[in-house]
Every structure is written in C-alpha cells, then in structure tokens.
KELODREN-712770 format. One line per 8 residues: their letters; for each residue x, y, z of N, C-alpha, C. Coordinates in steps of 0.1 Angstrom, whole numbers. Atoms other than C-alpha are relative to their C-alpha. Last residue first. Example, Ala and Ser with C-alpha at 12.3 -4.5 7.8 and 13.67 -1.06 7.14 Angstrom:
<atoms>
SA) -9 -11 0 137 -11 71 -8 11 8  9 -12 0 123 -45 78 9 12 0
</atoms>
This chain:
<atoms>
IRCSRMAR) 12 -6 -7 114 -31 85 -5 -8 12  -4 -7 -13 149 -43 77 -12 7 7  9 -12 -3 140 -69 51 4 6 13  -6 -13 3 171 -90 40 -9 12 5  -14 -1 -4 166 -125 54 4 15 -1  -1 2 -15 128 -125 53 14 3 5  5 -12 -7 129 -110 18 1 -1 15  -11 -10 0 151 -139 7 -4 13 6
ELIPGLSL) -11 5 -9 125 -164 19 11 10 0  5 -3 -14 97 -144 2 11 -4 10  -1 -15 -1 116 -145 -32 -4 4 14  -14 -4 -2 121 -183 -27 2 15 1  -6 6 -13 84 -188 -22 14 4 2  -2 -11 -9 71 -164 -50 7 -5 13  4 4 -13 74 -190 -78 4 12 9  14 4 1 78 -189 -115 -6 -3 13
SSPYKRRW) 6 10 -8 111 -170 -115 -14 -4 -4  -7 12 2 132 -150 -139 -5 -12 8  1 5 14 107 -122 -142 7 -13 -2  13 6 4 103 -118 -104 0 -6 -14  -2 15 0 139 -112 -93 -12 -7 -7  -11 3 9 139 -75 -103 2 -15 -1  6 -1 13 104 -71 -87 11 -2 -11  6 13 4 118 -84 -55 -5 1 -14
GGGCSELL) -10 9 5 141 -53 -52 -6 -13 -5  4 4 14 110 -30 -48 10 -10 -6  -7 -7 11 114 -27 -10 -3 -6 -14  -15 2 -2 106 -49 20 8 7 -11  -2 -7 -12 69 -36 20 15 -1 4  -2 -14 3 68 -47 -16 4 8 12  -13 -2 6 73 -83 -6 3 15 -3  -11 2 -9 45 -82 18 13 3 -6
MAEAAGYP) 1 -12 -9 21 -66 -7 11 -2 10  -7 -11 7 32 -93 -32 0 12 8  -14 3 -1 22 -120 -7 8 11 -7  -4 -4 -14 -12 -102 -3 15 -4 1  -1 -14 -1 -17 -104 -41 5 5 14  -12 -4 7 -9 -141 -41 2 15 1  -12 5 -7 -35 -147 -14 13 4 -6  -3 -8 -12 -62 -125 -29 13 -4 7
YVFERGSG) 1 -15 2 -59 -139 -64 3 8 12  -13 -5 4 -47 -175 -57 0 16 -2  -7 -4 -11 -79 -183 -38 13 7 -3  1 -15 -2 -98 -183 -70 8 5 12  -11 -7 6 -85 -219 -77 0 15 2  -7 7 10 -111 -233 -54 12 8 -5  -6 -9 10 -130 -206 -36 6 -8 -11  11 -7 8 -154 -228 -16 6 8 -12
AIDPKDLW) 9 10 6 -127 -253 -4 -11 7 -9  -6 6 11 -102 -225 0 -8 -11 -7  9 11 4 -124 -205 22 5 -6 -12  -5 8 12 -103 -180 41 -10 -12 -2  11 10 2 -122 -156 64 3 -9 -12  5 3 -13 -94 -134 77 -11 -10 0  -10 8 -7 -75 -135 44 -5 -4 14  2 14 3 -106 -123 25 10 -9 8
ARTQRELN) 11 6 -8 -106 -90 42 -1 -15 -2  -4 1 -14 -72 -80 28 -10 -7 8  -11 9 0 -82 -87 -8 5 -3 14  5 13 2 -115 -70 -4 10 -11 1  7 3 -13 -98 -39 9 -6 -14 0  -10 2 -10 -74 -39 -21 -6 -4 14  -6 14 2 -103 -45 -45 11 -2 10  10 10 -5 -121 -15 -30 5 -14 -2
LASQRVGK) 0 0 -15 -90 7 -34 -10 -11 6  -12 7 -5 -87 -4 -70 1 0 15  1 15 2 -123 5 -77 12 -8 4  9 5 -11 -118 39 -60 -2 -15 -2  -8 0 -13 -88 46 -83 -9 -6 11  -9 11 0 -109 35 -113 9 -1 12  8 12 -1 -137 59 -104 9 -12 0  4 2 -14 -113 88 -98 -7 -13 2
DPYRKGLR) 15 0 -2 -98 85 -133 -3 -4 14  6 -14 0 -61 94 -135 -14 1 4  7 -3 13 -49 59 -124 -6 14 0  -7 -11 6 -25 57 -95 -7 6 -12  0 -11 -10 -46 34 -74 7 13 -4  13 -6 0 -52 13 -105 -1 11 10  2 -9 10 -15 8 -109 -14 7 0  -10 -10 -2 -11 -8 -75 -1 11 -11
IETWRAVG) 3 -8 -11 -44 -27 -76 10 12 1  13 -6 3 -39 -42 -110 -4 10 11  -3 -10 10 -3 -49 -102 -12 8 -4  -8 -10 -7 -13 -68 -70 3 12 -10  9 -8 -8 -39 -86 -90 7 11 7  8 -8 9 -13 -97 -116 -11 8 7  -7 -12 3 9 -107 -87 -7 9 -11  -1 -8 -11 -17 -131 -75 7 13 -3
EKWLEFEA) 13 -8 -2 -25 -144 -109 1 9 12  7 -5 12 9 -155 -121 -12 9 3  -9 -8 8 31 -160 -91 -7 7 -11  -2 -12 -8 3 -173 -70 9 10 -7  12 -8 1 -6 -196 -99 0 12 9  1 -6 13 29 -209 -102 -12 9 -1  -10 -10 1 33 -215 -65 -1 8 -13  4 -12 -7 0 -233 -64 10 11 -1
YRWNRSGV) 11 -6 7 11 -257 -91 -5 13 7  -6 -6 11 44 -264 -74 -10 7 -9  -5 -13 -4 24 -269 -43 7 7 -11  11 -9 -2 4 -297 -59 5 14 4  6 -4 13 35 -313 -71 -11 9 1  -9 -8 9 53 -311 -38 -6 4 -13  -9 8 9 25 -323 -15 8 9 -10  6 3 13 -5 -305 0 8 -9 -9
TKALNRRE) 13 7 -1 5 -307 36 -6 -4 -13  -2 14 -4 42 -299 31 -13 -8 0  -7 7 11 33 -267 12 2 -15 3  10 2 10 9 -257 39 6 -7 -12  9 11 -4 35 -263 65 -11 -3 -10  -8 12 2 60 -241 46 -9 -12 4  -1 2 14 34 -213 45 7 -13 -3  13 5 4 27 -216 82 -1 -3 -15
ILYRGLAK) 1 13 -7 64 -212 90 -13 -6 -5  -8 9 8 66 -183 65 0 -14 5  7 4 12 37 -166 83 8 -10 -9  11 9 -4 55 -168 116 -8 -4 -13  -6 13 -3 86 -153 101 -10 -10 3  -4 6 13 66 -124 85 6 -14 3  13 4 7 50 -117 119 3 -7 -13  4 11 -8 85 -116 136 -13 -6 -6
RFNPTGRA) -8 12 3 98 -94 109 -4 -12 7  1 5 13 69 -70 112 8 -13 -3  3 14 0 68 -66 149 -1 -7 -13  -11 8 -4 87 -33 149 -3 -15 0  -1 1 -14 59 -18 128 12 -8 4  -4 -13 -5 59 -7 92 1 1 15  -9 -8 8 40 -37 81 2 13 6  -12 -4 -8 23 -55 110 10 8 -8
DLAKGLAR) 4 -10 -10 -11 -56 94 12 5 8  3 -12 7 3 -75 64 -3 12 10  -12 -6 5 19 -100 87 -2 13 -8  -6 -7 -12 -14 -105 105 14 6 -4  7 -12 -4 -31 -112 72 6 8 11  -3 -10 10 -5 -137 62 -7 13 2  -13 -5 -3 -9 -155 95 5 10 -10  1 -9 -11 -46 -157 88 13 6 5
SAKAFATV) 7 -12 5 -40 -172 54 -1 10 11  -10 -8 8 -14 -197 67 -7 13 -4  -10 -5 -9 -37 -210 95 10 9 -8  6 -10 -8 -67 -213 71 11 6 10  2 -13 7 -45 -230 46 -6 11 8  -14 -6 2 -33 -257 70 -2 14 -7  -5 -4 -13 -69 -265 81 13 8 -2  9 -11 -5 -84 -265 46 6 5 13
TAPDSYPF) -3 -12 8 -55 -286 32 -8 12 6  -14 -4 -4 -58 -312 60 4 13 -7  0 -6 -14 -96 -314 54 14 5 4  -6 10 -10 -91 -320 16 0 7 14  9 4 -10 -114 -296 -2 5 -10 10  6 -11 -7 -88 -277 -23 -9 -4 12  9 5 -11 -68 -308 -31 -7 11 8  -6 -4 -13 -54 -294 -64 -10 -4 11
PFNLMWMG) 7 6 -12 -67 -313 -94 6 3 13  -9 9 -7 -56 -288 -121 -6 -6 13  6 12 -4 -86 -275 -140 9 -9 8  13 -3 -6 -78 -238 -146 -5 -13 7  -2 -11 -10 -41 -241 -154 -13 3 8  -5 6 -12 -48 -275 -170 2 11 11  11 1 -9 -68 -256 -196 4 -6 13  -2 -9 -11 -35 -246 -213 -12 -1 10
TQDGGSLD) 9 -11 1 -46 -263 -245 2 11 10  -6 -11 8 -17 -287 -248 -8 12 -1  9 -10 6 -28 -310 -220 7 11 -7  2 3 15 -2 -338 -215 -10 10 -6  6 13 2 -5 -338 -177 -3 -3 -14  11 0 10 1 -301 -177 -7 -13 -1  13 0 -6 21 -299 -145 -12 -2 -9  6 14 1 56 -308 -155 -13 0 7
LAAIRAYF) 7 3 -12 71 -275 -143 -7 -13 1  -9 6 -9 94 -276 -173 -6 -3 14  0 14 3 65 -268 -195 9 -8 9  12 6 -5 61 -235 -177 -1 -15 -3  -1 1 -15 97 -227 -183 -12 -6 6  -9 11 -3 94 -235 -220 1 -2 15  8 12 1 63 -212 -221 9 -13 2  11 2 -9 81 -183 -206 -7 -13 -1
SPLADQWQ) 2 15 -2 114 -187 -225 -12 -3 10  -8 10 7 120 -149 -221 -3 -14 4  -13 2 -6 90 -130 -208 9 -10 -7  -11 -4 9 63 -122 -233 14 -1 6  -1 10 11 36 -142 -215 12 3 -9  -5 13 -5 43 -122 -183 2 -9 -12  -14 -2 -3 38 -89 -202 6 -13 5  -7 -1 13 5 -101 -217 15 2 2
HFHEHLIT) -2 13 6 -5 -112 -183 7 0 -13  -12 6 -7 2 -77 -170 2 -15 -5  -12 -5 7 -22 -65 -197 13 -5 7  -2 9 12 -49 -87 -183 12 5 -7  -3 14 -4 -47 -71 -148 4 -8 -13  -13 -1 -6 -45 -35 -162 4 -14 4  -10 0 11 -75 -43 -184 14 0 5  -3 14 3 -94 -53 -152 10 0 -12
RTWDADSR) -10 5 -9 -93 -17 -140 5 -14 -4  -13 -7 4 -113 -6 -170 12 -5 8  -4 6 13 -140 -33 -163 13 7 -5  -5 13 -2 -141 -23 -127 5 -6 -13  -13 -2 -7 -145 14 -136 6 -14 3  -10 -5 10 -172 6 -162 13 2 7  2 -15 2 -191 -15 -136 11 4 -11  -9 -9 -8 -188 -53 -141 -4 15 -3
GTAAASGM) 6 -3 -13 -213 -79 -151 8 9 9  -8 6 -10 -192 -93 -179 -5 3 14  0 14 1 -218 -86 -205 8 -7 10  13 5 -4 -225 -51 -192 0 -15 -1  2 -1 -14 -188 -42 -192 -13 -6 4  3 -14 -5 -184 -55 -227 -2 0 15  13 -4 4 -168 -89 -234 -2 15 5  10 -5 -10 -131 -92 -231 -13 3 -7
VITSPAGF) 13 3 5 -102 -110 -248 -10 4 10  11 -2 -10 -67 -96 -242 -13 -3 -7  10 -10 3 -43 -111 -268 -10 1 12  13 2 -5 -11 -130 -260 -9 12 -4  3 -2 -14 19 -126 -282 -14 -2 4  -7 -11 -7 23 -152 -294 0 12 -9  -14 2 -1 -3 -174 -312 6 11 8  -5 -2 13 -37 -162 -322 15 -3 -1
MPMAALLS) 10 6 9 -54 -175 -291 4 1 -14  -6 0 13 -23 -167 -270 -9 -6 -11  -5 13 5 -43 -158 -240 5 1 -14  -11 -2 10 -54 -128 -219 6 -13 -3  -12 8 0 -87 -130 -201 10 5 -10  -10 -10 -5 -120 -114 -191 13 -8 1  -14 2 0 -147 -134 -210 7 12 5  -4 -3 -14 -184 -128 -201 15 -1 1
GPLGSRPR) -1 -15 -2 -193 -124 -238 5 3 14  10 -6 -9 -186 -161 -244 2 15 3  -6 -4 -13 -165 -169 -274 -11 6 9  4 9 -11 -187 -186 -300 7 3 13  -5 13 1 -170 -172 -331 -5 -10 11  -1 6 -14 -190 -140 -335 4 -15 -2  13 3 -6 -183 -128 -371 2 -7 14  4 13 5 -149 -113 -378 -14 -3 6
TGSPCGTV) 12 6 -6 -135 -78 -375 -2 -14 -6  6 10 8 -102 -61 -379 -12 -6 6  11 8 -6 -84 -30 -366 -5 -11 -10  7 9 10 -52 -11 -371 -11 -8 6  -7 13 3 -45 13 -342 -7 -6 -13  -11 -3 9 -53 50 -336 7 -12 -5  -12 6 -5 -74 38 -306 12 5 -8  -1 -2 -15 -104 60 -312 14 -4 4
MDKGAASF) -1 -14 -4 -102 65 -350 2 3 15  11 -4 -9 -95 29 -358 2 14 5  -5 -6 -12 -72 24 -388 -12 5 8  -7 -13 1 -87 1 -414 5 5 14  10 -11 -1 -114 -26 -410 7 14 1  -6 -13 -4 -93 -55 -422 -11 10 0  0 -10 11 -114 -87 -423 6 13 4  5 -14 -2 -105 -114 -399 1 8 -12
GEPLSRRC) 15 -1 -3 -105 -151 -406 -5 14 3  9 6 10 -67 -156 -405 -14 1 5  1 15 1 -50 -134 -379 -9 -4 -12  13 6 -2 -45 -97 -386 1 -15 -1  5 6 13 -9 -84 -382 -13 -7 3  -9 -4 11 6 -61 -356 -5 -5 -13  -9 11 2 -24 -63 -332 8 3 -13  -13 -2 -4 -38 -30 -321 9 -12 -1
YLREEHDQ) -6 -13 1 -75 -38 -322 15 -1 4  -14 1 -4 -95 -69 -329 7 13 -2  -8 -11 6 -133 -67 -331 14 -1 6  -11 -2 -9 -156 -97 -326 10 9 -7  -14 1 6 -190 -99 -341 10 2 11  0 8 13 -227 -104 -334 13 -1 -6  12 9 1 -232 -93 -297 1 -9 -13  13 -7 1 -197 -80 -293 -11 -10 -2
VLLIDFPA) 11 9 4 -165 -96 -280 -13 7 0  13 -3 -7 -137 -71 -279 -11 -9 -6  12 5 7 -103 -86 -289 -12 3 8  12 4 -7 -74 -66 -275 -10 -4 -10  12 1 9 -38 -59 -285 -12 -5 8  12 -4 -7 -12 -47 -259 -12 0 -9  12 1 9 22 -61 -267 -13 3 8  4 14 3 47 -49 -240 -12 0 -10
TGLGSWLQ) -2 3 14 61 -14 -242 -4 -14 -4  6 -11 8 49 1 -209 2 -2 -15  15 0 0 54 -32 -191 -6 10 -10  5 5 13 91 -34 -202 -15 0 0  -8 -3 12 106 -31 -167 -6 -6 -13  -6 12 6 78 -34 -142 7 4 -13  3 11 -9 67 -6 -118 6 -13 -5  -5 -3 -14 82 25 -133 -3 -11 10
NGSRSVFQ) -14 3 -2 79 9 -167 5 3 14  -2 14 -2 41 10 -165 14 -4 3  -3 4 -14 38 47 -160 4 -14 2  -7 -10 -7 38 65 -194 5 -5 14  -12 -4 7 30 36 -217 8 10 7  -11 10 -2 7 22 -190 12 4 -8  -4 0 -14 -14 54 -189 12 -9 2  -8 -12 -2 -16 57 -227 6 1 14
RIATYSRL) -12 1 8 -27 21 -231 9 12 2  -9 10 -8 -52 25 -202 13 -1 -8  -5 -7 -12 -67 56 -219 10 -8 8  -10 -10 5 -70 37 -252 6 8 12  -12 8 4 -88 8 -235 11 9 -4  -7 5 -12 -112 32 -218 12 -8 -3  -6 -11 -7 -119 50 -250 7 -4 13  -12 -3 7 -124 17 -269 7 12 7
SDRLARDA) -10 10 -3 -149 5 -243 13 4 -6  -4 -2 -14 -168 38 -245 11 -10 4  -9 -12 -1 -168 36 -283 5 2 14  -13 3 6 -182 1 -282 10 11 1  -7 9 -10 -209 11 -257 14 -4 -6  -5 -8 -12 -218 40 -279 7 -8 10  -12 -7 4 -220 18 -310 6 9 11  -12 9 2 -242 -7 -292 12 8 -5
PGAIATAS) -5 6 -12 -265 20 -279 12 -9 -2  -6 -7 -11 -267 41 -310 5 -8 11  -13 5 -1 -274 19 -341 7 5 13  -2 14 3 -311 22 -341 13 -5 3  7 8 -11 -314 55 -322 2 -15 -3  -9 0 -12 -287 71 -345 -6 -9 11  -12 9 3 -306 60 -376 9 0 13  4 14 0 -338 74 -362 11 -9 -2
ALSLVVIQ) 3 3 -14 -322 108 -353 -4 -15 1  -13 1 -7 -308 110 -388 -1 -4 14  -6 12 6 -342 103 -404 14 -2 7  6 11 -6 -358 129 -381 6 -13 -4  -4 1 -14 -333 155 -391 -6 -12 7  -14 4 -1 -337 148 -427 4 -2 14  -1 15 4 -375 148 -425 14 -5 2  5 8 -11 -374 181 -405 1 -15 -3
VMRM) -10 0 -11 -351 197 -431 -5 -9 11  -11 9 4 -375 186 -459 10 -1 11  4 14 -2 -405 201 -440 11 -9 -4  0 2 -15 -387 235 -437 -3 -15 2
</atoms>
C-alpha cells in the first residue's frame, strides 16, 4: 500500500512541476487544430483557396519555440516527430529572442509565411480572442501565397530600399498632420454612415458621399502616402473583416462572441476617429468597414480582390453596380 502511495505521489508531483506549461501548450494546439479543421471545411466558401493555403505555426514558449505543420523543418530546428494533437510534423529550437507578445504571419523561414504567436497569456488576450486571431493571421498566409504577391508589392515602390519588410510598420505616413486629421475624420464618419445605411434606400447616396470624402483624403495625403494606405487597408483591413466574418460562424460560442465584439468595436471606432493617436492601427477598423460596405453589394468583390493591392477601384466599381 505504501509503495502505491509513493508512486501516486511521485506522479502527482511530476504533473504539478510540468503541468501548467504543458497544459497551456496543449490548449493552444487544440485551438489551432480546431481552427485548421474549421477553415479546411469553410474557408473556401469565403475565399477561393483559403481552406488549402499553407497553415504552419510557430508557438513561442518561455524557453523554446515549437514549429508545427510546416512541410520541411528550417535550419536550427530539431525534429520532434508527429505531434499527437495536430497530427502534423513538429520541431523545436531554443528561444531565439522572439517576443512572447507576437501575433503575426511572416516569411521568417522563406515562403510560405508562418504564423508566429506567443501564448494567450503572453499576448494579453483571452483564449477566445487568441483563437480568433489565428483566423486573421491565416488570411495573411493566404495573401502571401497569391501569385506574384511580393513582386507586386515591390512594384508599389514604397519600401525605400528596406528589404526586411519593416517599412510596412514604419512608413512615414502623415498621421498627425492637421490636414490629414481633418480629412480623415470626415471620411471615417461618412464611412460609418454608409455602413448604417446598408439595406436602406439611402445606401447608394451614403456610399457616394463616403467616396467623395475618401477621394478628398487621398488628395490631402498625396499619391505616394495614399498608395501605402491603400495597400494596408487591402492587407490588414480585409484580414480583420475575414477574422470577423469567419469568427461569427465558428463552432465555439466564445469565439463567436469575440468576433461580434470586434465587429462592434470596429463600427464604434469610425464615429470617434483618431488617426493621430492610432497611427498605422487605423487600417484595421477602417479597412474592415470598407470590406463590410463591399460585401453589402454582393460577394463579387472577393473575386477581384486577389489580383489587386487596393480597395479603391473595387469600391468605385461597387458604387456603379450596387443595387441596394
């Protein structure tokens, strides 16, 4: 009897020592696996090829980084065999200095892009918000795999010679310029009014008013700055819209509520626009709202989207063809 007690106590102690970190990792992997299964079933209904796009992930842990579902292990990783939760090949490496707060998708191992995320606790997000964010980052993986994607970005001539991609975060857009602040506030509020007019006889008129303010904003900031804004609205705004749209259909109630909350926050932001304070972050709610407008005119815009890097021309076509 005493021997049994010792064994049981020893096992309990081992579980207690390794438990919290292991459980957190397993929970992350279960969420990731459930998202993969959901997107494989439902993703193509929204975006052609989304359900089969590359979907590997690097999870940043306290002392190591774990890579799952990539076709081949990059240099520096040790093979860890088939993972029992994801069913994918996996690999590990010591912590490389990546911040645990990361929520991103990037070609850090070359194409295709890899999702890089810290744990829910490290990123300061609830489990539902963390899970929903995977939908956002996977959409970036799909974007990055579009034909000639990087060549088309280079043709925008926005990098200023930066080969790291950091120009996308650090581009010197005139967020705080008084003329930008004024023009943006008018455009943002007009965008909100157009959203509210969806499904009503006033929608086309409200959309037309918004497009006038949008053109004025583009003229105010200048062609090169607006080319940058258009790209970021196309990239990040539509990623947020996709995150909301798929999140609202997700089987888990907590994730659905998380997506609804984000949708409400997106709409509310338009009425109190703060481009000076938000900086580049404005592209998330603003671009998602533009995608909501486009969707209200039908899903045809999604067929045009992959061959573009700008929402402006798609919105102008929607204005001419929308019957709502």
